[in-house]
C-alpha positions as CSV (number, residue, x, y, z in Angstrom):
1,G,7.2,-27.8,1.0
2,V,6.3,-24.5,2.7
3,R,6.3,-21.3,0.7
4,S,6.6,-17.9,2.5
5,N,6.2,-14.5,0.9
6,V,5.4,-11.0,2.2
7,I,3.0,-8.4,0.8
8,C,4.2,-4.8,1.4
9,P,1.2,-2.5,0.8
10,G,1.3,1.2,0.3
11,F,-1.1,3.5,2.1
12,V,-4.4,1.6,2.6
13,R,-7.3,3.8,3.6
14,T,-8.0,2.1,7.0
15,P,-9.4,3.7,10.2
16,L,-5.8,4.3,11.3
17,V,-4.9,6.2,8.1
18,E,-8.2,8.1,8.3
19,K,-7.2,9.2,11.8
20,Q,-3.7,10.3,10.6
21,I,-5.0,12.6,7.9
22,P,-6.4,15.3,10.1
23,E,-3.5,14.9,12.5
24,Q,-1.0,15.4,9.7
25,A,-3.0,18.4,8.4
26,K,-2.8,20.1,11.7
27,E,0.8,19.3,12.3
28,L,1.9,20.4,8.8
29,G,-0.5,23.3,8.6
30,I,-2.0,22.1,5.3
31,S,-5.5,20.9,4.3
32,E,-6.5,17.3,4.6
33,E,-6.8,17.1,0.9
34,D,-3.1,18.2,0.6
35,V,-2.1,15.6,3.2
36,V,-3.6,12.9,1.0
37,K,-2.3,14.3,-2.4
38,K,1.0,15.8,-1.4
39,V,2.2,13.7,1.5
40,M,0.6,10.2,1.5
41,L,0.1,9.6,-2.3
42,K,2.6,12.0,-3.8
43,D,5.0,9.2,-4.9
44,T,2.3,6.9,-6.4
45,V,2.0,6.8,-10.1
46,D,-1.8,7.4,-10.1
47,G,-2.6,9.2,-6.8
48,E,-4.6,6.3,-5.5
49,F,-4.7,4.5,-2.2
50,T,-3.9,0.8,-2.2
51,T,-7.1,-1.1,-1.4
52,V,-7.8,-4.1,0.8
53,D,-8.9,-5.8,-2.4
54,D,-5.5,-5.1,-4.0
55,V,-3.8,-6.8,-1.1
56,A,-6.3,-9.7,-1.0
57,R,-5.9,-10.4,-4.8
58,T,-2.1,-10.4,-4.4
59,A,-2.4,-13.0,-1.5
60,V,-4.7,-15.2,-3.6
61,F,-2.2,-14.9,-6.5
62,L,0.7,-16.0,-4.3
63,A,-1.3,-18.7,-2.6
64,G,-2.3,-20.2,-5.9
65,F,1.0,-20.0,-7.6
66,P,1.7,-23.6,-8.6
67,T,5.5,-23.9,-8.0
68,N,8.1,-22.8,-5.5
69,A,9.4,-20.1,-8.0
70,L,7.7,-17.4,-5.9
71,T,9.1,-18.3,-2.5
72,G,10.8,-15.8,-0.2
73,Q,9.5,-12.8,-2.2
74,S,8.5,-9.4,-1.1
75,V,5.7,-8.1,-3.3
76,V,5.1,-4.3,-3.1
77,V,1.5,-3.4,-3.7
78,S,1.6,0.4,-3.6
79,H,0.6,2.0,-6.9
80,G,4.2,2.6,-7.7
81,W,5.0,4.3,-4.3
82,Y,8.2,2.3,-3.9
83,M,9.6,3.0,-7.4
84,Q,12.4,5.5,-7.4
């Protein structure tokens, strides 16, 4: 009777990601804005970061699903980042 799923978020603008932006800019020799647009979010459909709220709403959805139909699933919450 236990359900188990995994949420796979895209880039979430956390303190860790905030720290990586200037580091990547320096390493790649580009602006911080270009790191965000051309590196981190280039493969999203809308150029947006995934939010903590996006992840939380997905968790609530999965927790509230009334049957075992969504057991063992990987849910990618990434603004399309995973799509190829």
